[in-house]
C-alpha positions in Angstrom: 33.4 44.8 -45.4 30.1 44.4 -43.6 27.2 46.6 -42.6 28.1 46.0 -38.9 31.5 47.6 -39.5 29.8 51.0 -39.6 30.7 52.9 -36.5 30.0 56.6 -36.9 28.3 59.4 -38.9 30.5 62.4 -39.7 29.1 65.9 -39.8 31.3 68.8 -40.9 30.1 72.1 -39.4 30.9 75.8 -39.5 29.8 76.5 -35.9 31.7 73.7 -34.0 30.9 74.7 -30.4 27.3 75.6 -31.3 26.7 72.2 -32.9 28.1 70.4 -29.8 25.9 72.5 -27.6 22.9 71.9 -29.8 23.2 68.1 -29.8 23.9 68.1 -26.1 20.8 70.1 -25.3 18.5 68.4 -27.8 19.6 64.8 -27.5 21.8 64.5 -24.4 25.1 63.8 -26.3 28.3 63.8 -24.3 31.6 64.5 -26.1 35.2 63.4 -25.9 38.1 65.8 -26.2 38.8 67.4 -29.5 41.5 65.5 -31.5 43.3 66.3 -34.7 46.2 68.2 -36.3 48.2 68.4 -39.5 47.2 65.4 -41.6 49.2 64.5 -44.8 46.8 63.4 -47.5 46.8 62.1 -51.0 44.1 64.0 -52.9 43.1 63.8 -56.6 45.0 67.1 -57.3 48.1 66.0 -55.4 49.5 65.6 -51.9 48.5 68.1 -49.2 48.7 68.6 -45.5 45.5 69.8 -43.9 44.7 70.8 -40.4 41.7 68.5 -39.5 40.1 68.4 -36.1 37.0 66.7 -34.7 35.3 65.4 -31.7 33.5 62.1 -31.2 30.5 61.5 -29.1 30.8 59.2 -26.2 27.1 58.8 -26.6 25.8 56.3 -29.2 24.9 56.2 -32.0 28.4 57.6 -32.4 28.7 61.0 -34.1 31.9 62.7 -35.3 31.7 66.5 -35.5 34.4 67.9 -37.8 35.6 71.5 -38.0 35.1 72.9 -41.5 38.3 73.2 -43.7 37.4 75.8 -46.3 38.0 74.9 -49.9 38.4 71.2 -49.3 36.5 67.9 -49.0 35.7 68.9 -45.4 32.9 71.4 -46.1 29.4 71.1 -44.7 26.8 69.4 -46.9 23.1 70.0 -47.3 21.3 67.5 -45.0 24.1 67.4 -42.5 25.7 64.0 -42.9 29.1 64.4 -44.5 30.2 60.8 -44.4 29.6 57.3 -43.0 32.6 55.7 -41.2 33.4 52.0 -41.5 36.2 49.9 -39.8 38.4 48.2 -42.3 40.9 45.4 -41.9 42.7 46.4 -45.1 42.0 50.0 -46.2 43.9 49.6 -49.5 42.1 46.4 -50.5 38.7 47.6 -49.4 39.2 50.9 -51.3 40.2 49.0 -54.4 37.1 46.8 -54.1 34.9 49.9 -53.8 36.7 51.5 -56.7 35.8 48.4 -58.8 32.2 49.0 -57.8 32.3 52.6 -59.1 33.3 54.5 -56.0 35.8 57.4 -56.5 38.7 58.0 -54.0 38.6 61.6 -52.8 41.3 61.5 -50.1 43.5 58.9 -48.4 46.3 58.5 -45.9 48.8 55.8 -45.6 49.8 54.3 -42.3 52.9 56.4 -41.8 52.3 58.7 -38.9 48.8 57.4 -38.3 46.2 54.8 -39.1 45.4 54.5 -42.8 42.1 55.9 -43.9 40.3 56.7 -47.2 37.3 58.7 -48.3 35.5 57.4 -51.3 32.4 58.8 -53.0 29.7 56.2 -54.0 28.0 56.4 -57.3 24.9 57.5 -55.3 26.9 60.5 -53.9 27.3 59.1 -50.4 30.8 59.7 -48.9 32.3 56.7 -47.1 35.3 56.8 -44.8 37.3 53.6 -44.3 39.3 53.6 -41.1 41.9 51.0 -40.4 40.8 48.8 -37.5 44.3 49.4 -35.9 42.8 52.7 -34.7 39.9 51.1 -32.9 41.6 50.4 -29.5 42.7 54.1 -29.2 39.3 55.4 -30.2 37.5 53.1 -27.9 39.8 54.3 -25.0 38.9 57.9 -26.0 35.2 57.1 -26.1 35.3 55.1 -22.9 37.0 57.7 -20.7 35.9 60.6 -22.8 39.5 61.9 -23.1 38.3 64.9 -21.2 35.2 66.9 -22.0 35.1 69.0 -25.2 
């Protein structure tokens, strides 16, 4: 993995629509259509299916605004930045390497039914999302045409 593989900052919010409006008014952000749904996950406490939805900015630097999922990893954090997203050519191998460096896996999804991803907590506390590069063309299409306005 390389620093240039970083492609978004994720913010988990309580007031989804208010946050979109705030960033649009303050910084001129434009948004794609909201995406998401039921996502099967492997969590430290066992498998779960969570309803996760988000919207990406068309505007760069790229933001991902995520609706809060109470009682889960997807809760707002003090300071606003929930996670930093990186493209990965091999999520399992990159996650294993980060684990060897002291990161702890907090959630992951295999490729079945969607692109693999993993959320790992760094020893410093930063949460990192690894997203399989196979998802890139679809997201770039969404970002390019906006997928409708959110």
